[in-house]
BAKOL-94267 format. One record per residue: x, y negated, z of N, C-alpha, C, O in turn; residue in three letters. Coordinates in pm, whole numbers, plus 50000, padded with zeros to 5 digits. Layout:
BEGIN
XYZXYZXYZXYZALA;...
This chain:
BEGIN
443776846382685443796851082831442976849782912442566838182908UNK;442326857383010441046854983072441856856683246441786847783330UNK;442316865383259443416859483392445186873283375445666882683311UNK;445336865283473447096869283493447686873183606447166870283713UNK;448806879883599449656885083723448146893383859448436892483978UNK;447326897483837447046903883907447496918384001448126927283943UNK;447166919884133447516927484172446866931384313447296925384412UNK;445686942884333445086949184411444946959384395445196965684292UNK;444446963784508444046981784540443116977184612443036968684701UNK;441836989884517440886990084585440767008384630440587018084556UNK;440957007884776440807020484881439397032984833438477028684764UNK;439397040384855438317049584872437397044484980437997043185087UNK;435797040484986434957041385061434777024685116434207021185219UNK;435407016085018435097000385035434476993884976434306996084855UNK;434066986385021432686980284933433326964984912433726956384991UNK;433236965584798434356953184699433016939784696431896944884684UNK;432996931384700432656918884562433426910384520434306903484571UNK;433046911484430433376902484306432786888384284431596888384251UNK;433226879484292432656864984248433136856184215434336858084197UNK;432766845184193433266835584078432486829683990431286831983973UNK;433056823183943431856811383800431476820583707432126830983714UNK;430836820383644430776828883516432136823383427432706812583412UNK;432306838783373432796834283227435046835983284436096833883224UNK;434676840783428436216839983519436746855283475437966857083481UNK;436066863883441436446877383399436316891383531437116899883569UNK;434886888083568433916894883676434236907983586434856918083621UNK;433736905483480432946923183386433966919183299433476922483190UNK;435066914283274436646915883187436746929783244436506940683192UNK;437516924383460437916939183529437416950083530437956960883503UNK;436236947883563434796960083536434746968483446434316979783468UNK;435266963583298435146969683160436806972383146436876982083070UNK;438046968683181439146975283244438796986983321438816997883265UNK;438516986183431438246996683488437687014183444438157025483441UNK;436467007183416435197014583299436227020183147435387023483063UNK;437427021783098438127021482994437547016582876437847021582767UNK;436527004682886435996999182754436886986582698436726978482606UNK;437756988282783438556976582696440076980882767440196981682890UNK;441206983682671442126992582695443626982182672444746983182722UNK;442996972082572443746964782479444536952182583444316940282565UNK;445636958482708445736946682799447186948682876447586960182863UNK;448026940382950449406942282957449166948483100448336942583168UNK;449546955183135449876961183279449586972883314450026981683241UNK;448746977383440448546989483464447756994483567448146997883679UNK;446576994583521445647003783580444847013783605444047019183528UNK;445217017783784445257036283749443887042683885443687041284005UNK;443407048083796442227056083887442637066484001443637073183972UNK;442087069184118442497076084184441937091584123441097092584033UNK;442537101984188442257117684158440707117284197440127112984297UNK;440147124884051438587130784104437597119084128436517119384187UNK;438417105184047437177093284062435997098683968436127106783876UNK;434977093284004433937094883908432767080083911432217076784016UNK;432627075583830432137059983794430667062883797430487072983730UNK;429467057883850428627050483810428387038583795428437030983892UNK;427957032783627427627016783638426517013883649425757019783572UNK;426077006583717424906999383679425326981183595425856971383648UNK;424966982383490424276969983455423776960483439424136956483549UNK;422986948483382421876941083409421276944283303420126941483337UNK;421206948283195420106955183151419796967783169419176974283086UNK;420216972483285420106990983307419036996683303418867008383269UNK;417746984683357416496986883373415676989583260414646996383270UNK;416096984283146415756982882981416136996382912416036996782789UNK;416537006582976417467018882913416617027382951417007037482893UNK;415297031583036414847035783085413987042782951413887036482846UNK;413617050982962412727062482868411227059282931410797065483028UNK;410347046482849409167042982941408247051882930407217049982993UNK;408397065082838407037075682866407377083782915406827094482892UNK;408397083283004408057092283099408057087483241408607076783269UNK;407357096183349406927087683469407927084583525409047086183478UNK;407617078883660408787075983789409357090283789410387095983752UNK;407927094083860408957107683913409527121783830410197130883880UNK;409097120583704410437127383604411577120883575412487128583542UNK;411897107983576412627102683573413757103083646414907100083614UNK;413097108783795414337110983884414007126583888414017128084011UNK;413807136183850413637148183832414767155583742415307166583755UNK;414877147883672415667149783555416767153383592417327164283599UNK;417187137483628418977135683742418967144083872419987144783940UNK;417597151583914418387156084062418737170684056418227179483987UNK;419227170884099420087188784135420157190484274419847182384361UNK;420677204284287420117208784392419297211784509418407220184508UNK;419597204884610418427204584788417947192584724416747192484754UNK;418177182284653417637167084648416277170784612415207167584664UNK;416637181284472414937182784407414267183184493413247176384481UNK;414447192084639413167191884745412657178784824411597178984886UNK;413377168584817413537152984850413047142984791413167131384832UNK;412177147884641412307136384547411237125284599411197113184620UNK;410427136184608408887128184686409437116184815409017104784833UNK;410247121884872410797117284999411797102184936411287090984933UNK;412417103284916413407093184816412617083984777412607072884830UNK;411567088584647410567078484589409737069184672409407057884635UNK;409407075184798408727068484918409757056684956409517045084987UNK;410927063084945411917052385008411847044484984411467034385044UNK;412337046984841412037033784729411207029084695411417026384576UNK;409657023684743408557020584750407367028084630406227025284595UNK;408547040784588407167047084481406577057884556406837069784533UNK;405807053984642405047064084673403857070284668403267063384584UNK;402777082284716401677084784635401537083684452402157088384357UNK;400537076084467400207075284296401327070484220401427073384101UNK;402427061384294402957049984228404227060484130404597058584014UNK;404497067484192405787078784129405237089583986406027096983927UNK;403637088283947402907089883859402827079183772402317082683665UNK;403187065483777402937057883725404267058383512405367063883499UNK;403707052983432404687058983359405627047383356405167037483412UNK;406917045983301407997037283336407367024683235407877013883263UNK;406657024083156406827013683050405487003683081405056995183003UNK;404897007183227403946998383313404586989083393404276977583423UNK;406006999283440406426994383521406966978283542407716974883451UNK;406786969783625407296953683618408946955783672409396965683729UNK;409956938183621411166946683619411676949083728412756954783743UNK;410686943183853411406947284003411696961484011412636967484062UNK;410726965283953410146979383978411526990583926412366997683982UNK;411086986383774412516995983686413816992183729414776999183696UNK;413966982183795414896976483904415526994683970416407002683937UNK;414656994084058414397004484185414547013784098415677018484085UNK;413707017684035414267032983954415447039383921415997050283937UNK;415717024183846417137023783773418657029083856419697034983829UNK;417947022283974419317024884144418907036184187419807042384244UNK;417647042784182417527053884250418187065884141418877074784188UNK;417947065284015418807075983896419797073483900420327084283870UNK;421097061883926422057062283936422587071184103423217081684115UNK;422037062384206422117072684309422307084984323422987088784418UNK;421707094484229421587107984223422027114284154421917126484145UNK;423027101584045424107111983970425467113684023426087104584078UNK;426017128683999427077131484106428717116784090429857120184056UNK;428397105084117429297095584127429957096484293429427098784401UNK;431387093284249431787083884393432397073784432433077071384531UNK;431957065784307432577047984290431077045984200430417053184124UNK;430947031084257429437027484201429857013984203430177007184301UNK;429827009784026429936990983996428536985483955427756989083866UNK;428486979284012426996973084058427396960084004428256954284071UNK;426796951583853426696941283792425586935283848424556941983839UNK;425506926083897424146918183975422746925983997421546924583974UNK;423416932784042421896946484087420576936284146419436939284111UNK;420786925384228419986923484269418916911584181418116905284250UNK;418946909284042418476902683949416446911883953416146923583975UNK;415756902383929414336907383974413976916884070412976923984062UNK;415066916884193414066924084322413656915084409414116903884432UNK;412766920484456411726908384592413356910184677414466914884652UNK;412446901184816413246906984933413056919584998413996924085063UNK;411776926984988411666943185082412866950484987413936954285035UNK;412596951384874413306961184736415026958184771415866966984791UNK;415226946884771416226939484831417366947184951418556950184952UNK;416216947885044417066955985180416746973385095417576978485019UNK;415646978785123415966989085054417426993384996418117002785036UNK;417766983584885418856988884809419746987184902420426996784936UNK;419866978084945421006975485048421226983585157422416983285188UNK;420406992685247420846998685310420797011885230421207021085300UNK;420477015485119421127029585025422157024985008422827030585095UNK;422687019584966424387011184895425237015685109426257021985135UNK;424377010085192425437008485327425737023685291426857025585243UNK;424777036685310424777049585325425827053785253426777059585305UNK;425747051185136426297056085027427717055685086427997046085158UNK;428937068385054429647073085146431327071685035432517073385059UNK;430647068284929432267064284799432387053284830432257050084948UNK;432637045284742433507029784708431987021084611430907024184560UNK;432587012584628431407001584595431846987784504432316981084596UNK;431956981284413431916970084363431276964284330430816966984218UNK;430856953884392429096945584362429766934584292430766928884335UNK;429016931184153429576914484128427986910884135427046917384090UNK;427996894584227426956889684258426726875084312427636868684365UNK;426186872984304426036855784345424866853984475424776844184550UNK;424276862984476423206866784557423546871784715423366883184756UNK;424266856784818425226861784925424516871585047425006880185121UNK;423276866885034421936876385191422686889685132423416895485212UNK;422576894285018422296905784957424306914184990424436925785028UNK;425226906984970426236908385046426956907985173428006914185190UNK;426216898685290425996901485353425696910385483424566910285530UNK;426936920085555426516935185580427356941585485427946951785521UNK;427536936485350427926951185250429046948985228429566959985208UNK;430036938485217431246934885167432296932185249432286920685292UNK;433216939285284434516941485374435656938085283436816941285310UNK;435336932485192436176923785102436026919385019435186924584946UNK;436866903784956436236895684854436826892484750437676884284785UNK;436886894084647437836894384522437296880684404436566881984305UNK;437896868784453437496855184389437966855984263438956862784238UNK;437396849984183438256850084027437806835883985436656831583972UNK;438986829783968438666815683859440356813083859441266818883919UNK;440346803883779441796796683700442236804983641443286800283596UNK;442126817383600443006827583553443836837783677444736845683646UNK;443316835783822443446844083929442316850283976441116847683977UNK;443066859784017441846870584132442736869884260443946870284283UNK;441866868984316442336862984449441646870184574440436868684589UNK;442446878684671441706883484752441326876484887442016868784955UNK;440036881184909440306875985054439206882985170437976882385166UNK;440076889685276439806899885383438806894785437438656883085473UNK;437736907685446436386896185590435036899985487435476905385386UNK;434076899085484432806899085480432576883185422433326873485438UNK;431236883785347430676868885280430896856285308431326847685231UNK;430536854885445430146847785532431626841085581431766828885587UNK;432496848685609434466846785616434296838185528434316826185553UNK;434026844485375434816837385242434336824285258435136815085271UNK;432716821685260432026816085213432446799585335432506788085290UNK;432606802285447433536793685573434356790485516434406778185509UNK;435676799485426436896793185405436716784185313437546775385288UNK;435496785585249435876779585100434566767185127434136760285035UNK;434186766485238433446756685343432326752785214432066741685168UNK;431786766185175430366764885085429526771885177429826779285271UNK;427766766185106427026774885169426496786185084426046796285139UNK;426526785084970426146792884883427326802284806428486801984847UNK;427026808684719427866814984583427766807484497428826803484450UNK;426366801784433426196791984371427156778284360427346771184262UNK;427476777584441428606764184482429936763884414430656754084397UNK;430096773484385431786780784276431376780784180432196788684132UNK;430386777484055430356771383967430036757383960429606751183862UNK;430256753384067430676734484083431946730684137432446719684160UNK;432336741784151433396736584228435016740484168434996751184108UNK;436296734284173437116735984090437726748184129437776754084237UNK;438246751183996438986765783967440436765684073441066755984113UNK;440676780984102441266785484208443446774184138444376768784198UNK;443196776284039444176771883972444306772583840443976782783779UNK;444876760583772444926760983626445616770883569446776772683607UNK;445066778783470445956787183376447106779083280446866770983189UNK;448676784883339449356777383261449486780183102449956772183020UNK;448986792983075448266796782965447936786582826448466781882725UNK;446286786882923445206777582906445796762682886445806755082789UNK;446176761882988446576742882930447346741682849447246731382782UNK;448726753482808449556750682719448886751382584449306743382500UNK;447636761982538447556762682432446486745882395446356740082287UNK;445866741982540444486732982462445996716682455445706706382394UNK;447106717782510447786709082495448426711282349448746700882290UNK;448616720882295449386723982142448196718182063448426711481962UNK;446826720582109445876720581975444986706882025443796704582000UNK;446146696482120445266685782123443896687982155443096682882077UNK;443506693482237441916693382303441656687382386442256687782493UNK;441156683582373440886670782511439836676182613438656676582578UNK;440176680082731439376691382869437876686782822437686677882738UNK;437116692182870435346693382867435106689082965435726691983067UNK;433996679682959433376674983089432026681283129430936676083106UNK;432186690883178430746693283232430386696783377429996707083433UNK;430666683983416429716679083554428606672483486428766664983390UNK;427046676583559425876668083520426366656283571427366655083641UNK;425276643383514425296635183539424506636683669424016646983714UNK;424496619083743423996622983885422436622683863421856628383955UNK;421576617483764420196619683708420036636083740419596640483846UNK;420466644183627420546657683584420136663683662419146670783673UNK;421536658883765421476672283891420426669783942419416676383961UNK;420726658883965418716653984061417516662384041416696667284118UNK;417696662483895416276670883831416396687283793415596695983760UNK;417696686683812417716703583832418036712083952418036724383958UNK;418406700684075417826706884249416366701784250415656707384334UNK;415896694184188413956690184211413816706784128413436715784202UNK;414046709884010413306721683963414156735683999413896747083962UNK;415326730784090415786746084172414326748884288413816760084293UNK;413846738384367413416738884476412886744684446413076756784461UNK;411546737784363410136738884283410426759884262409846768584327UNK;411376761684163411176777384166411746782384278411616794684281UNK;412246778584359412336789684497411296788584622411366796284718UNK;410376778784612409506778484632408676787384585408146793984674UNK;408276790684448407686799384394407926811284369407006816184305UNK;408676817784388409356830984437408976834684563408396845184588UNK;409346825184658408866827384813407406828784849406916836784928UNK;406656817284757405336821584739404706838484688404136846784758UNK;405076838984546405136853984547405056863984633404146872084655UNK;406816861484711406986873584784406496876584891406546887284951UNK;405886864684924404816863285060403346869385051402636875985127UNK;403206863084893401866871884841401716886884851400796893584898UNK;403316891884771403566904484773403106917184867402476927784856UNK;403866908984971403596912285141402826919385144402776931685148UNK;402066910885144400626907285208399576917285158398786924185222UNK;399796916185011398596930584892399156943084899398386952484881UNK;400476945884922401236957684957400286961685098399406970085117UNK;400896951785183399786954885370398906961585360398696972785405UNK;397816949385248396446952385266395966966385169394866971785170UNK;397026969585097397356984184976397236996885083396417006085078UNK;398476994485199398447005785257397647007385386397887016885460UNK;396786998985413395826998885532394367006685438393587014685490UNK;394277001785287393447008085262393477023285252392647031185296UNK;394967026585164394867043785134395307047585313396097056985320UNK;395077044485385395087051585506393587054585585393287061985679UNK;392737044485495391617047485550391157061685438390497071185480UNK;391557060885325390677068885213391587079785207391497086785106UNK;392497082985298393147096685318392227104085474392487114385537UNK;391197094385494390407102685603388867108785511388487107085395UNK;388387114885608387297127185537386287115285487385847114885372UNK;386007106085586385167091985541385517084985431384707083985339UNK;386487080485423387187069385314387377077985211387057072085107UNK;387757090085186387727097885070386647098384931386797097684809UNK;385237100485043384217098384922383567085784949382377086084918UNK;384087071585011383457056984981384427054684875385647055684881UNK;383387049884736383967045584648384337033484627385267030484552UNK;383437023384709383837006584760385067007984753385647003184655UNK;386027016684883387657017484902387627020084748387867009284695UNK;387497026884681388417030784565388177017784446388977016984353UNK;387347010684455387286998884387388266990884427389066986484345UNK;388376987484583388986976584622390416980184614391216972684558UNK;390756991284668392066998484620392206991784466393026982884441UNK;391316997384370391916991084230392096979784197392886975684112UNK;391016971184296391286955184257392796949784307393586943284238UNK;392996954184448394256951884494395716957484419396816953684460UNK;395566966384310396586969984289396966961384135398136958784107UNK;395776957684042395656950583984396336933984010397086927783934UNK;395776929784145396306915084129398316918284187399386913184154UNK;397996926784264399976933384289400836932184220402006928484226UNK;399646938384093400556940383928401106922283894402216916883896UNK;399486916583859399786899683836400946897183956402106898983918UNK;400796893684075401976886984109403386890284124404276883284172UNK;403446901984075404996907284021405196902683907406376900783881UNK;404416899883822404546897083678404946886683713406036883383666UNK;404216876583811404726859783840406156862083900407096855583854UNK;406356871884011407856869084059408336870583968408916860783922UNK;408386883483891409436882383783409956874783707411136872583681UNK;408516868383648408936856183563409816840883645410536832483590UNK;409456841783773409936828083805411366833383871412166824683907UNK;411676846783889413206848583906413866844683849414896838083870UNK;413126850083720414586848883580414686834083526415536828683457UNK;413386828883588413186813883554414816808983671415866803983631UNK;414566811483768415376807983885417026808983848417906800483836UNK;416986825083834418046825283802418986816883696420096811683710UNK;417976817883573418396810183486419416795183495420576792983460UNK;418306786283565418506775983654419716773783711420556766483661UNK;419866780683828421186786683895422576782483765423316772683762UNK;422526790383701423596791083589423846776683526424876773283467UNK;422886769883544423316755183493424306746583519424346735783460UNK;
């Protein structure tokens, strides 16, 4: 029994956040909506002509590594959108020669951005996004947030990212203790009601209500409730580790922003008649691009470590 007595309606055009501890049923309900899980009691109905687009946590890894960025999008774009592919790629920070990169050389964040463009261009009116901001830097998150805000269909976002959900979600569904509880309003309204500062604190908070079936099963099997709380010293060490990783991520993001600005200035100079023949500019440009790739890799690694640490 993952959850019981769930009764909810998601209306067309709503932007919904699914939040709660890991393992409380967020992904299970998503799989039910997508018809991947059918063995449940109750009734789940999709509206007329609903076309679902799903972004999984491993979506970026499913892209064809041998295609270029442009070709990846060119294969899904239809109609008038085909004339705007370069503009769309530019809006998602794949402008200029970046659109000719092979997918296999992209960083984790770049792959995520590309997978999201691909999804947004498919003929869907209902997006389900599972932790879409993993591996994304602040600038990429802002770009994605704007794109989702402009999407005129319905969106479910499964996420622990408070800042990303702020201004996007108009309703929050909290999963816990076998229940799914509806909270009207944005993510900060929800956090205020719960008297917590971040969604990661939900991992430590008590469940909404003990599931009678879970409790009964434990009693029948004489299973003692496990104590998942970290000791004071362990929690202290974890907090130190989290702060160190957060600093590392923030430092990388600052360096990425500075390097991208420097590259943009160089590219503007290279676009002039004088700059086009200046080989020193090209050498400097290549050096900065390599530097950016290295920092993006370091950021990707630090972000992954931070996400894992937050789950402890």
